[in-house]
RODORO-40594 format. One line per field, with one value per atom (N, C-alpha, C): x, y, z; residue number from 1. Coordinates in steps of 0.2 Angstrom, whole numbers. Layout:
<bavos>
px = c(X:...)
py = c(Y:...)
pz = c(Z:...)
nr = c(NUM:...)
</bavos>
This chain:
<bavos>
px = c(4:0:4:3:6:1:3:-2:1:-4:-3:-9:-8:-13:-12:-17:-17:-22:-21:-26:-28:-26:-27:-34:-38:-45:-47:-42:-43:-40:-34:-31:-30:-34:-35:-28:-25:-18:-13:-13:-8:-10:-16:-18:-16:-17:-15:-7:-4:4:6:3:5:4:-1:-3:2:3:7:15:17:24:25:20:21:20:19:18:24:28:34:32:32:30:34:40:45:42:38:36:29:26:20:21:18:18:14:13:9:2:-1:-8:-9:-13:-14:-21:-23:-30:-30:-34:-34:-40:-39:-45:-44:-49:-49:-54:-52:-57:-56:-61:-60:-66:-65:-70:-73:-80:-84:-81:-78:-75:-71:-67:-63:-66:-72:-76:-78:-80:-82:-77:-71:-65:-62:-64:-62:-55:-53:-47:-47:-53:-53:-53:-56:-56:-49:-46:-39:-34:-35:-30:-31:-37:-39:-36:-36:-34:-26:-23:-16:-13:-16:-14:-16:-22:-24:-26:-27:-30:-36:-40:-47:-46:-50:-50:-57:-58:-64:-64:-70:-70:-76:-75:-81:-79:-84:-83:-83:-80:-79:-79:-80:-80:-73:-69:-62:-58:-51:-47:-40:-36:-29:-25:-19:-14:-7:-2:5:6:7:8:3:-4:-9:-15:-19:-24:-29:-34:-38:-45:-49:-56:-57:-52:-52:-46:-46:-40:-43:-39:-40:-34:-36:-31:-32:-27:-27:-22:-25:-22:-21:-15:-14:-12:-16:-14:-11:-5:-2:1:1:3:5:9:10:6:3:-1:-8:-10:-17:-20:-26:-29:-35:-36:-42:-47:-53:-59:-63:-66:-70:-76:-81:-87:-91:-96:-101:-108:-113:-120:-123:-129:-134:-137:-140:-143:-148:-149:-153:-158:-165:-170:-174:-177:-182:-180:-175:-173:-165:-162:-155:-153:-157:-155:-154:-158:-157:-151:-149:-143:-137:-137:-131:-130:-135:-135:-132:-134:-132:-124:-122:-115:-111:-113:-110:-109:-115:-115:-110:-110:-106:-98:-96:-89:-86:-89:-86:-87:-93:-94:-90:-89:-85:-78:-75:-68:-68:-73:-73:-71:-68:-66:-69:-69:-72:-67:-69:-65:-63:-57:-55:-58:-60:-64:-66:-71:-73:-71:-70:-71:-77:-82:-89:-90:-93:-95:-103:-107:-114:-118:-122:-125:-129:-130:-134:-141:-145:-151:-156:-161:-165:-170:-172:-177:-174:-168:-165:-159:-159:-154:-147:-142:-135:-134:-137:-136:-140:-145:-149:-144:-139:-134:-130:-128:-123:-127:-133:-137:-137:-138:-138:-131:-126:-119:-117:-119:-118:-121:-127:-130:-127:-125:-121:-114:-111:-104:-103:-108:-108:-103:-105:-103:-95:-93:-86:-86:-80:-80:-80:-84:-84:-83:-78:-76:-77:-80:-81:-85:-89:-92:-98:-102:-107:-104:-105:-101:-105:-101:-104:-101:-104:-102:-105:-102:-105:-112:-114:-120:-123:-125:-126:-131:-136:-140:-137:-134:-131:-124:-120:-113:-110:-114:-112:-112:-106:-105:-100:-102:-98:-94:-88:-83:-81:-81:-78:-75:-68:-65:-66:-66:-66:-73:-78:-85:-88:-92:-95:-103:-105:-112:-116:-122:-126:-130:-131:-136:-133:-127:-124:-119:-119:-115:-108:-102:-96:-92:-89:-86:-79:-74:-68:-67:-66:-64:-57:-54:-47:-47:-44:-43:-36:-35:-29:-27:-21:-18:-19:-25:-26:-29:-26:-28:-29:-34:-35:-37:-36:-39:-43:-49:-54:-55:-55:-56:-62:-65:-71:-72:-73:-75:-83:-87:-94:-96:-103:-105:-104:-101:-100:-107:-109:-116:-116:-111:-111:-113:-112:-114:-120:-126:-132:-137:-141:-147:-153:-155:-160:-167:-172:-179:-183:-189:-195:-198:-194:-197:-197:-203:-204:-205:-202:-203:-209:-214:-221:-223:-218:-220:-213:-212:-206:-206:-204:-203:-196:-193:-185:-181:-179:-175:-178:-185:-189:-193:-191:-194:-200:-206:-212:-214:-215:-218:-214:-214:-211:-216:-218:-223:-229:-231:-237:-237:-231:-231:-227:-228:-223:-216:-211:-204:-202:-203:-201:-205:-211:-215:-212:-210:-208:-201:-197:-190:-191:-196:-197:-200:-204:-207:-202:-197:-191:-186:-187:-182:-176:-176:-170:-169:-175:-175:-181:-181:-186:-189:-196:-199:-197:-195:-193:-185:-182:-175:-171:-168:-165:-157:-155:-147:-144:-148:-145:-144:-147:-145:-139:-135:-129:-124:-124:-119:-122:-128:-132:-136:-132:-135:-141:-146:-151:-148:-149:-147:-153:-154:-159:-158:-162:-161:-166:-165:-170:-172:-177:-179:-174:-171:-166:-161:-155:-150:-145:-141:-136:-139:-137:-138:-136:-139:-137:-138:-134:-134:-136:-140:-142:-141:-139:-139:-145:-148:-153:-151:-154:-153:-157:-164:-169:-175:-180:-187:-191:-195:-199:-206:-210:-216:-221:-221:-226:-223:-218:-215:-211:-209:-204:-197:-192:-185:-183:-179:-176:-169:-167:-161:-156:-150:-145:-146:-149:-150:-156:-158:-164:-165:-171:-172:-176:-174:-178:-185:-190:-197:-199:-196:-198:-192:-191:-185:-187:-182:-183:-177:-179:-174:-171:-164:-160:-156:-151:-147:-140:-136:-129:-127:-123:-121:-113:-109:-102:-99:-93:-90:-83:-81:-74:-69:-68:-63:-64:-70:-71:-69:-71:-69:-62:-58:-51:-48:-50:-47:-49:-55:-56:-52:-51:-47:-40:-37:-30:-29:-34:-33:-34:-38:-39:-34:-31:-25:-19:-18:-12:-13:-19:-21:-20:-22:-21:-13:-9:-2:1:-1:2:0:-6:-7:-4:-3:-1:6:10:17:20:18:20:15:10:5:1:-2:-6:-13:-16:-22:-27:-33:-39:-43:-45:-49:-55:-61:-67:-69:-71:-74:-80:-85:-92:-92:-96:-96:-99:-103:-106:-100:-95:-89:-85:-85:-82:-86:-93:-97:-97:-96:-96:-89:-84:-78:-78:-83:-85:-79:-77:-71:-65:-64:-58:-59:-63:-65:-59:-53:-47:-43:-45:-41:-40:-46:-45:-40:-40:-35:-28:-27:-21:-19:-23:-22:-20:-23:-21:-14:-13:-6:-1:-2:3:4:-1:0:4:2:5:12:13:19:21:27:30:29:25:25:21:16:12:9:8:4:-3:-6:-13:-17:-24:-29:-34:-36:-42:-47:-53:-58:-65:-69:-75:-80:-85:-90:-97:-102:-109:-112:-108:-110:-104:-102:-96:-98:-95:-96:-90:-91:-85:-88:-84:-86:-85:-89:-89:-92:-90:-92:-100:-104:-111:-112:-119:-121:-119:-117:-115:-108:-104:-97:-96:-101:-99:-98:-94:-93:-98:-100:-105:-103:-105:-104:-109:-107:-112:-111:-117:-117:-117:-112:-111:-112:-114:-114:-111:-108:-105:-99:-96:-91:-84:-79:-72:-70:-69:-67:-60:-57:-50:-50:-47:-45:-38:-34:-27:-26:-22:-20:-12)
py = c(-6:0:6:11:17:23:28:33:40:44:50:55:61:66:73:77:84:87:94:98:104:104:109:108:113:113:118:122:128:127:124:123:116:113:106:104:108:105:105:109:109:103:102:96:89:89:82:82:87:87:85:87:85:78:75:68:64:66:62:62:67:68:63:61:56:49:48:41:39:35:32:27:30:25:19:20:14:8:10:5:2:4:1:-6:-10:-17:-18:-24:-24:-22:-23:-22:-17:-12:-7:-4:-2:1:6:11:16:16:18:19:26:30:37:40:44:47:55:59:66:70:76:81:82:83:84:90:94:100:97:92:89:87:84:82:89:94:100:103:103:106:102:96:91:87:88:84:77:74:67:64:67:65:66:72:73:68:66:61:54:52:46:46:51:52:51:54:54:47:44:37:31:32:27:20:19:13:15:10:11:14:19:23:23:20:20:23:25:28:31:36:40:46:51:57:56:60:60:67:67:74:75:70:70:64:65:59:60:55:56:50:51:46:49:45:48:54:60:66:71:69:73:71:76:75:81:80:86:85:90:90:91:94:95:92:86:82:77:75:70:65:59:54:48:46:41:35:29:23:19:18:14:7:2:-5:-8:-11:-13:-20:-24:-31:-34:-38:-42:-48:-50:-57:-55:-50:-49:-45:-47:-44:-40:-33:-29:-28:-28:-26:-21:-16:-11:-9:-6:-4:0:4:7:5:4:2:8:6:11:15:20:24:19:19:15:20:18:22:18:12:9:1:-1:-8:-8:-12:-13:-18:-23:-29:-28:-25:-25:-21:-15:-12:-16:-18:-22:-28:-32:-38:-37:-31:-30:-28:-24:-23:-29:-33:-39:-44:-44:-48:-46:-39:-36:-36:-35:-33:-39:-42:-47:-55:-56:-63:-66:-61:-64:-66:-63:-65:-73:-76:-83:-86:-82:-85:-80:-83:-80:-74:-68:-63:-65:-63:-64:-59:-53:-48:-43:-39:-33:-27:-21:-14:-12:-10:-8:-1:3:9:10:11:10:17:19:26:27:33:36:37:31:31:30:35:36:30:27:22:15:14:8:7:3:2:0:2:0:-8:-11:-18:-22:-19:-22:-23:-18:-19:-25:-25:-31:-38:-38:-44:-46:-42:-43:-45:-42:-43:-50:-52:-58:-64:-63:-68:-69:-64:-64:-68:-66:-68:-74:-77:-82:-80:-74:-72:-70:-67:-64:-59:-58:-53:-46:-41:-34:-29:-25:-19:-13:-8:-1:4:8:14:16:19:24:31:35:41:46:51:56:63:68:75:80:86:91:93:92:92:85:81:74:73:76:75:76:82:84:82:81:81:74:69:62:58:56:53:47:42:36:39:36:38:32:33:28:32:31:34:41:45:53:55:51:54:52:57:56:54:49:46:47:50:50:44:40:34:28:27:21:17:11:7:6:7:6:0:-4:-10:-11:-13:-15:-22:-27:-34:-35:-39:-41:-49:-51:-58:-60:-66:-69:-70:-70:-72:-66:-65:-60:-63:-61:-64:-58:-55:-49:-51:-46:-47:-41:-42:-37:-37:-31:-30:-24:-25:-20:-19:-12:-10:-8:-12:-10:-6:-4:0:-3:1:-2:-3:-9:-11:-10:-9:-8:0:4:11:12:10:11:14:18:21:17:13:8:11:10:13:7:8:3:5:3:5:-1:-2:-7:-5:-8:-6:-9:-4:-7:-5:-2:-1:0:-4:-3:-5:-2:-4:-4:-9:-9:-5:1:5:12:11:17:15:18:16:21:18:22:24:18:20:16:19:16:16:11:11:14:12:14:22:25:33:34:39:41:41:39:38:45:50:57:59:58:60:56:50:46:49:50:53:60:64:70:69:64:63:61:58:56:61:67:73:72:68:67:72:74:79:84:90:95:95:94:94:89:91:87:88:91:92:86:82:76:77:83:84:81:81:78:71:68:60:59:64:63:59:61:57:52:50:45:40:36:31:27:24:20:13:9:2:-2:-7:-12:-19:-21:-28:-32:-36:-41:-46:-50:-56:-61:-62:-66:-63:-65:-62:-57:-54:-49:-42:-39:-32:-28:-23:-18:-11:-7:0:4:9:12:20:24:31:34:39:43:47:47:51:57:56:62:59:64:62:60:55:53:57:57:61:59:53:51:52:55:56:50:46:41:43:39:40:36:39:36:34:28:25:23:22:20:12:8:1:-1:-7:-10:-12:-12:-13:-19:-23:-29:-27:-31:-29:-30:-35:-37:-35:-29:-28:-22:-21:-16:-11:-4:1:4:6:9:14:18:23:22:23:23:30:29:35:35:34:34:41:41:47:48:54:55:50:50:45:38:36:29:28:33:32:32:36:36:30:28:21:15:15:9:9:15:16:14:16:15:7:4:-3:-7:-5:-9:-8:-2:0:-4:-5:-9:-16:-19:-25:-26:-21:-22:-22:-18:-18:-24:-28:-34:-39:-39:-43:-41:-34:-31:-33:-32:-34:-30:-24:-20:-19:-23:-23:-16:-14:-8:-9:-3:-3:2:0:5:5:11:11:16:14:19:20:26:27:31:29:32:39:43:50:52:48:49:50:46:46:53:55:62:67:67:72:72:66:65:68:68:71:79:82:89:93:98:102:98:92:88:83:84:79:76:80:77:72:72:68:60:58:51:50:54:54:54:59:60:53:50:44:38:38:33:34:40:42:41:42:41:34:30:22:19:21:18:20:27:30:28:25:23:16:12:5:2:6:4:10:9:13:13:18:18:24:23:29:28:33:33:38:36:41:40:45:45:43:39:35:37:36:37:30:25:18:13:9:5:-2:-4:-11:-15:-21:-25:-32:-37:-44:-44:-48:-49:-56:-58:-64:-64:-68:-68:-74:-74:-79:-86:-91:-98:-98:-93:-93:-92:-91:-90:-82:-80:-74:-71:-65:-62:-55:-52:-45:-41:-36:-32:-25:-21:-14:-12:-8:-5:2:5:12:13:19:21:16:14:9:11:7:8:2:2:-5:-4:-10:-10:-15:-14:-19:-19:-25:-26:-29:-27:-30:-31)
pz = c(0:0:0:-5:-5:-3:0:2:0:-3:-5:-3:-2:0:-2:-2:-3:1:3:6:2:-5:-9:-13:-11:-13:-18:-20:-24:-31:-32:-38:-40:-45:-46:-49:-53:-55:-50:-45:-40:-35:-34:-30:-33:-39:-43:-42:-44:-43:-37:-31:-25:-23:-26:-24:-29:-35:-39:-37:-34:-31:-26:-22:-16:-18:-25:-27:-31:-29:-32:-38:-44:-49:-50:-48:-48:-43:-38:-34:-36:-41:-44:-47:-45:-48:-55:-57:-63:-63:-57:-56:-50:-51:-46:-46:-40:-39:-33:-33:-28:-24:-18:-13:-11:-12:-11:-6:-1:3:3:3:2:4:6:7:0:0:-6:-10:-8:-12:-18:-17:-22:-28:-27:-33:-37:-33:-37:-41:-39:-43:-48:-49:-54:-52:-46:-44:-45:-43:-43:-50:-54:-61:-64:-63:-66:-63:-57:-54:-57:-58:-61:-68:-72:-79:-79:-74:-73:-71:-67:-65:-69:-72:-77:-74:-68:-65:-61:-59:-56:-49:-47:-41:-38:-32:-29:-22:-20:-13:-11:-7:-5:-1:-1:3:11:14:21:25:31:34:37:37:40:39:37:35:38:38:40:37:36:35:38:37:40:36:40:37:36:37:36:41:43:48:47:43:41:40:41:39:31:28:21:18:17:14:9:4:0:1:3:4:-1:-4:-9:-7:-6:-4:-10:-13:-19:-17:-19:-18:-25:-24:-30:-29:-34:-34:-41:-41:-47:-48:-42:-42:-41:-37:-36:-41:-44:-49:-46:-49:-46:-52:-50:-54:-50:-54:-51:-55:-52:-56:-52:-55:-51:-54:-50:-52:-55:-58:-60:-54:-55:-49:-46:-39:-35:-32:-33:-30:-25:-27:-22:-22:-25:-25:-26:-21:-21:-26:-27:-30:-37:-41:-48:-51:-49:-51:-48:-42:-40:-44:-45:-49:-56:-59:-66:-66:-61:-60:-59:-55:-53:-60:-63:-69:-75:-75:-80:-79:-72:-71:-67:-63:-58:-61:-62:-64:-70:-75:-81:-79:-74:-72:-70:-68:-68:-61:-57:-50:-45:-39:-33:-30:-29:-26:-19:-17:-10:-6:-8:-4:-8:-6:-9:-4:-8:-4:-7:-3:-5:-2:-6:-5:-7:-2:-4:-2:-6:-6:0:2:7:5:4:1:7:7:13:14:8:9:8:8:8:13:18:23:20:22:20:20:25:26:20:17:11:6:4:-1:0:7:9:7:9:8:1:-4:-11:-13:-11:-13:-10:-4:-1:-5:-7:-11:-18:-21:-28:-27:-22:-21:-17:-14:-9:-3:-1:6:6:0:0:5:9:14:11:14:11:16:15:19:16:20:16:20:17:20:17:21:18:18:12:12:17:19:24:21:23:21:26:26:30:28:22:19:17:22:20:14:13:7:1:0:-7:-8:-2:-3:-2:0:2:-5:-7:-13:-13:-17:-18:-24:-25:-30:-34:-41:-46:-51:-52:-58:-60:-55:-56:-55:-54:-54:-47:-44:-38:-39:-36:-37:-30:-31:-25:-24:-29:-29:-31:-32:-35:-30:-30:-26:-30:-27:-30:-27:-31:-28:-31:-27:-29:-27:-32:-30:-30:-26:-26:-27:-32:-34:-33:-30:-29:-22:-20:-14:-9:-6:-2:5:10:17:22:21:25:32:37:44:45:49:50:58:60:67:68:73:74:82:83:90:89:91:91:97:97:102:109:114:120:124:124:126:134:137:145:146:141:142:138:140:136:141:138:142:140:145:143:144:140:141:140:143:141:135:129:123:118:115:111:104:99:92:90:88:87:79:76:68:65:60:56:49:44:37:35:34:32:37:34:39:41:41:44:50:55:62:63:62:62:69:73:80:85:91:97:103:106:111:108:101:98:97:98:97:91:86:81:85:81:84:87:83:85:91:92:98:104:103:108:111:106:108:112:109:112:119:120:127:132:130:135:135:132:132:128:123:119:113:111:106:107:103:104:97:97:90:85:79:74:73:78:77:80:75:77:77:77:77:83:89:95:95:90:89:85:83:79:83:89:94:98:97:101:97:94:89:93:90:92:93:98:99:100:96:95:98:102:105:102:97:94:99:98:101:100:95:93:89:89:85:88:85:88:89:94:95:90:87:82:84:81:82:75:75:69:70:65:66:62:64:62:56:50:44:44:45:45:48:48:50:44:45:39:40:34:34:39:41:46:53:54:61:63:59:60:59:60:59:53:49:43:46:46:49:44:46:41:39:43:41:43:42:43:51:53:61:62:67:68:70:68:69:76:79:86:90:93:97:101:106:111:109:111:109:115:114:119:116:119:116:119:114:116:119:124:128:129:124:125:126:128:130:126:126:122:125:131:134:132:132:130:123:118:111:110:113:112:115:121:124:119:116:112:106:103:97:98:103:105:106:110:111:104:100:94:89:89:84:86:93:95:93:94:92:84:80:73:71:75:73:75:80:81:76:72:67:60:60:53:51:56:54:48:48:42:36:36:31:32:26:26:30:32:36:33:32:31:37:39:45:44:47:47:54:56:62:61:65:64:65:61:62:68:71:78:83:82:87:86:80:78:82:81:84:92:94:102:104:101:103:103:99:99:97:100:98:98:101:100:95:90:85:81:81:78:82:88:93:91:88:86:81:76:71:74:79:82:86:89:93:88:82:77:75:73:71:76:82:87:88:88:89:83:77:71:69:70:68:61:60:53:52:57:56:50:48:43:39:32:28:31:31:34:31:31:30:35:39:43:40:40:38:42:42:46:41:44:40:42:37:39:40:40:41:39:44:43:41:35:33:34:38:40:42:40:42:49:52:60:61:67:70:72:69:70:75:78:82:79:82:80:77:78:76:69:65:58:57:51:50:44:45:40:40:34:33:36:40:44:43:44:44:51:53:60:60:66:67:74:75:82:83:78:78:75:76:73:70:64:60:56:56:53:48:42:37:36:38:37:31:26:20:19)
nr = c(1:1:1:2:2:2:3:3:3:4:4:4:5:5:5:6:6:6:7:7:7:8:8:8:9:9:9:10:10:10:11:11:11:12:12:12:13:13:13:14:14:14:15:15:15:16:16:16:17:17:17:18:18:18:19:19:19:20:20:20:21:21:21:22:22:22:23:23:23:24:24:24:25:25:25:26:26:26:27:27:27:28:28:28:29:29:29:30:30:30:31:31:31:32:32:32:33:33:33:34:34:34:35:35:35:36:36:36:37:37:37:38:38:38:39:39:39:40:40:40:41:41:41:42:42:42:43:43:43:44:44:44:45:45:45:46:46:46:47:47:47:48:48:48:49:49:49:50:50:50:51:51:51:52:52:52:53:53:53:54:54:54:55:55:55:56:56:56:57:57:57:58:58:58:59:59:59:60:60:60:61:61:61:62:62:62:63:63:63:64:64:64:65:65:65:66:66:66:67:67:67:68:68:68:69:69:69:70:70:70:71:71:71:72:72:72:73:73:73:74:74:74:75:75:75:76:76:76:77:77:77:78:78:78:79:79:79:80:80:80:81:81:81:82:82:82:83:83:83:84:84:84:85:85:85:86:86:86:87:87:87:88:88:88:89:89:89:90:90:90:91:91:91:92:92:92:93:93:93:94:94:94:95:95:95:96:96:96:97:97:97:98:98:98:99:99:99:100:100:100:101:101:101:102:102:102:103:103:103:104:104:104:105:105:105:106:106:106:107:107:107:108:108:108:109:109:109:110:110:110:111:111:111:112:112:112:113:113:113:114:114:114:115:115:115:116:116:116:117:117:117:118:118:118:119:119:119:120:120:120:121:121:121:122:122:122:123:123:123:124:124:124:125:125:125:126:126:126:127:127:127:128:128:128:129:129:129:130:130:130:131:131:131:132:132:132:133:133:133:134:134:134:135:135:135:136:136:136:137:137:137:138:138:138:139:139:139:140:140:140:141:141:141:142:142:142:143:143:143:144:144:144:145:145:145:146:146:146:147:147:147:148:148:148:149:149:149:150:150:150:151:151:151:152:152:152:153:153:153:154:154:154:155:155:155:156:156:156:157:157:157:158:158:158:159:159:159:160:160:160:161:161:161:162:162:162:163:163:163:164:164:164:165:165:165:166:166:166:167:167:167:168:168:168:169:169:169:170:170:170:171:171:171:172:172:172:173:173:173:174:174:174:175:175:175:176:176:176:177:177:177:178:178:178:179:179:179:180:180:180:181:181:181:182:182:182:183:183:183:184:184:184:185:185:185:186:186:186:187:187:187:188:188:188:189:189:189:190:190:190:191:191:191:192:192:192:193:193:193:194:194:194:195:195:195:196:196:196:197:197:197:198:198:198:199:199:199:200:200:200:201:201:201:202:202:202:203:203:203:204:204:204:205:205:205:206:206:206:207:207:207:208:208:208:209:209:209:210:210:210:211:211:211:212:212:212:213:213:213:214:214:214:215:215:215:216:216:216:217:217:217:218:218:218:219:219:219:220:220:220:221:221:221:222:222:222:223:223:223:224:224:224:225:225:225:226:226:226:227:227:227:228:228:228:229:229:229:230:230:230:231:231:231:232:232:232:233:233:233:234:234:234:235:235:235:236:236:236:237:237:237:238:238:238:239:239:239:240:240:240:241:241:241:242:242:242:243:243:243:244:244:244:245:245:245:246:246:246:247:247:247:248:248:248:249:249:249:250:250:250:251:251:251:252:252:252:253:253:253:254:254:254:255:255:255:256:256:256:257:257:257:258:258:258:259:259:259:260:260:260:261:261:261:262:262:262:263:263:263:264:264:264:265:265:265:266:266:266:267:267:267:268:268:268:269:269:269:270:270:270:271:271:271:272:272:272:273:273:273:274:274:274:275:275:275:276:276:276:277:277:277:278:278:278:279:279:279:280:280:280:281:281:281:282:282:282:283:283:283:284:284:284:285:285:285:286:286:286:287:287:287:288:288:288:289:289:289:290:290:290:291:291:291:292:292:292:293:293:293:294:294:294:295:295:295:296:296:296:297:297:297:298:298:298:299:299:299:300:300:300:301:301:301:302:302:302:303:303:303:304:304:304:305:305:305:306:306:306:307:307:307:308:308:308:309:309:309:310:310:310:311:311:311:312:312:312:313:313:313:314:314:314:315:315:315:316:316:316:317:317:317:318:318:318:319:319:319:320:320:320:321:321:321:322:322:322:323:323:323:324:324:324:325:325:325:326:326:326:327:327:327:328:328:328:329:329:329:330:330:330:331:331:331:332:332:332:333:333:333:334:334:334:335:335:335:336:336:336:337:337:337:338:338:338:339:339:339:340:340:340:341:341:341:342:342:342:343:343:343:344:344:344:345:345:345:346:346:346:347:347:347:348:348:348:349:349:349:350:350:350:351:351:351:352:352:352:353:353:353:354:354:354:355:355:355:356:356:356:357:357:357:358:358:358:359:359:359:360:360:360:361:361:361:362:362:362:363:363:363:364:364:364:365:365:365:366:366:366:367:367:367:368:368:368:369:369:369:370:370:370:371:371:371:372:372:372:373:373:373:374:374:374:375:375:375:376:376:376:377:377:377:378:378:378:379:379:379)
</bavos>
């Protein structure tokens, strides 16, 4: 993994030159692909497209509210992680726009780009859109069915203007409604680590999910979800900004506990969440603290370094963790950089929903959508 970056958001030519100057072309192997994370401004000035044209290989990724690598830590940065190998083959593509059905466009993308290769990928990097009537985990279920449960790691994009600025990225273009995938074929043995919601720090309520459709939580205790949250003092009126740092935690009758972030209020007074919600579950709220966030990040990065032994790392932290840190929002980046130092190439970016394989009930591994979490892929 090679890493390059820029903070130049005004001059596209200068930004591209800065990134290219950090990539030693002599170190590129026969096959290469890029994973890019950037502030949405970089799409507007054409940097991402010019960078793809200059490098000539597939570049995938998404927008973020903050990213870091060795040498940079910024709310307005573009970080490019280049994967390069003589033996591993890369294939990438973007789906058609998705409106009310995740299956059709993802199946078409898979059939055109990945199925013709004729072998099973070792893993996917997956970037799924912030679509308000489709949960992020629905995309994972479609991909799992097509690929026979190939591990998938990635992110839902996030932006300071979530509705208009959150974009998946493929070869210079930003997409508001498309899934972007990068498949790795060959001798790839990734390790995945995750820090889920700390279930010991939960505000428990006598709250029963009484109405839900996919990722829209309609009613809690037979009240519109917004009215219920107002009744217990978590929000005022329809203002759900207070939930940015307090994801909703669902305890299903069976299965694993899950956390979901709120994207906006539905017309019926329900909540549009990042992922689907179990129909028979009870509701609680995460109440993590800045100290707990930094401690969990440090512990997991040290664990990752012991596994990595110099391999590269990609990391996502939930935007709710960034907002919980408040004025100290860059401290998690700083903690990661202090731990890793020069030991490994890395990129960390904030996410609107983290996609990562995890151990499911029964000991099997399955791809999952996380929120309020910190996830790592070691390559």
